[in-house]
C-alpha positions in Angstrom: -0.3 0.0 -0.2 1.6 3.1 1.1 4.1 1.6 3.3 7.5 0.9 2.1 10.3 -1.2 3.5 13.9 0.3 3.2 16.7 -2.1 3.2 19.7 -0.9 5.6 23.2 -1.4 3.9 24.1 -2.4 7.2 21.2 -5.1 7.3 21.7 -8.5 8.9 19.7 -11.1 7.3 20.6 -13.8 10.3 19.6 -11.2 13.0 16.0 -10.3 11.4 17.1 -6.8 10.5 15.9 -6.4 7.4 13.8 -3.5 6.9 12.5 -0.3 8.5 8.8 0.4 9.2 7.2 3.7 8.1 4.0 3.7 10.1 4.0 7.9 9.2 2.2 7.0 5.8 -0.5 4.7 7.3 -1.0 7.6 10.2 -1.4 9.9 7.5 -4.0 7.5 5.5 -5.7 7.2 8.8 -6.3 10.8 9.3 -7.2 11.5 5.7 -10.3 8.9 6.0 -11.2 10.3 9.5 -11.1 14.4 7.8 -12.8 12.8 4.7 -15.8 10.8 7.1 -15.8 14.1 9.2 -16.3 16.4 6.2 -19.3 14.2 5.0 -21.2 13.4 8.1 -21.1 17.5 9.0 -23.2 18.0 6.2 -26.6 16.8 8.2 -25.7 16.1 11.9 -29.3 14.4 12.4 -29.1 11.9 9.8 -29.1 8.5 11.1 -26.5 6.8 9.5 -27.4 3.2 8.4 -23.5 2.5 7.5 -22.4 2.8 11.8 -26.0 2.9 13.0 -25.7 6.0 15.0 -26.9 9.4 14.2 -24.2 11.7 12.5 -23.8 13.7 15.9 -23.0 10.7 17.6 -20.6 9.5 15.0 -18.7 13.2 14.6 -17.9 12.7 18.2 -16.5 9.0 17.8 -14.3 10.8 15.0 -13.4 13.8 16.9 -12.2 10.9 19.7 -10.3 8.9 17.2 -8.5 12.1 15.8 -7.6 12.9 19.2 -6.3 9.7 20.0 -4.2 10.1 16.8 -2.3 13.2 18.1 -2.5 13.1 21.7 0.9 11.5 22.5 2.4 15.2 20.9 0.1 17.1 22.9 1.5 19.2 26.0 -0.4 18.7 29.1 -2.3 21.8 28.9 -3.7 20.8 25.3 -4.4 17.3 26.8 -6.5 18.7 29.5 -8.4 21.2 27.1 -9.2 18.7 25.0 -10.1 16.2 27.3 -12.6 18.4 29.4 -14.3 19.5 26.1 -14.6 15.7 25.0 -15.7 14.7 28.7 -18.3 17.6 28.9 -19.9 16.5 25.4 -19.8 12.7 26.5 -21.8 13.9 29.7 -24.1 15.8 28.0 -24.9 13.3 25.9 -25.2 10.6 28.4 -27.7 13.0 30.4 -29.6 14.4 27.5 -31.5 12.6 24.4 -31.3 14.7 21.3 -33.1 12.5 19.2 -36.5 11.4 21.0 -38.9 8.1 19.8 -42.6 9.1 20.5 -45.2 6.5 19.9 -48.9 7.4 19.4 -52.1 5.8 20.3 -51.9 4.2 16.8 -48.4 2.8 17.6 -47.6 4.8 15.0 -43.7 6.0 16.0 -41.9 9.6 15.1 -38.5 10.6 16.1 -38.6 14.2 17.6 -35.4 16.7 18.1 -34.7 18.6 21.1 -33.8 21.4 19.6 -32.3 23.1 22.5 -29.8 20.1 23.1 -29.1 19.6 19.6 -28.2 23.2 19.5 -25.9 22.9 22.4 -24.3 19.4 21.1 -23.9 21.1 17.7 -21.8 24.0 19.1 -19.7 21.6 21.3 -18.9 19.5 18.6 -17.8 22.5 16.4 -15.7 23.4 19.1 -14.4 20.3 19.8 -13.7 19.4 16.4 -12.0 23.1 15.7 -9.5 22.0 18.8 -8.4 18.9 17.4 -8.2 20.3 14.1 -5.5 22.7 15.5 -4.0 20.1 17.4 -3.1 18.4 14.5 -1.9 21.2 12.5 0.1 22.2 15.6 1.9 19.3 15.8 2.9 18.9 12.3 0.4 16.1 11.5 -1.4 17.7 8.7 -0.3 18.9 5.3 1.7 21.9 5.4 0.3 25.1 3.5 3.2 27.8 1.9 2.3 31.2 0.7 4.0 31.8 -2.7 6.6 33.7 -0.3 7.3 30.7 1.9 7.7 28.3 -0.8 10.5 25.9 0.0 11.4 25.4 -4.0 
């Protein structure tokens, strides 16, 4: 796939020192897949995602958590604390408040209702959490570097 093996000139086949594993390309692929998914689900957070069997707002939270796990080891203690406080607050809110409520009428027809106040809070919180994680990934050099014409290294 995207990873490659480099045979070291000093590699000793008898000791098993044949190649170096380049995990960076796989990490970049994971990040790309997560960002692509995040961009797709951001279009409508209230849609029930049949592929993942959750609502898109729940999926967005999960994807942000996965992105955070990719960058967490590079974060400072303050960065970790701030990101984890946001994550914990969203997690607690989602446990206490239902965003989508299933209601059943007398004729046994069920409908889904949205708690618009709770959804607004979750939507804003998820936006802030996503923004924080994107900044951490960018700040720690795990995203594509963008150059101005004056900064172009070539």
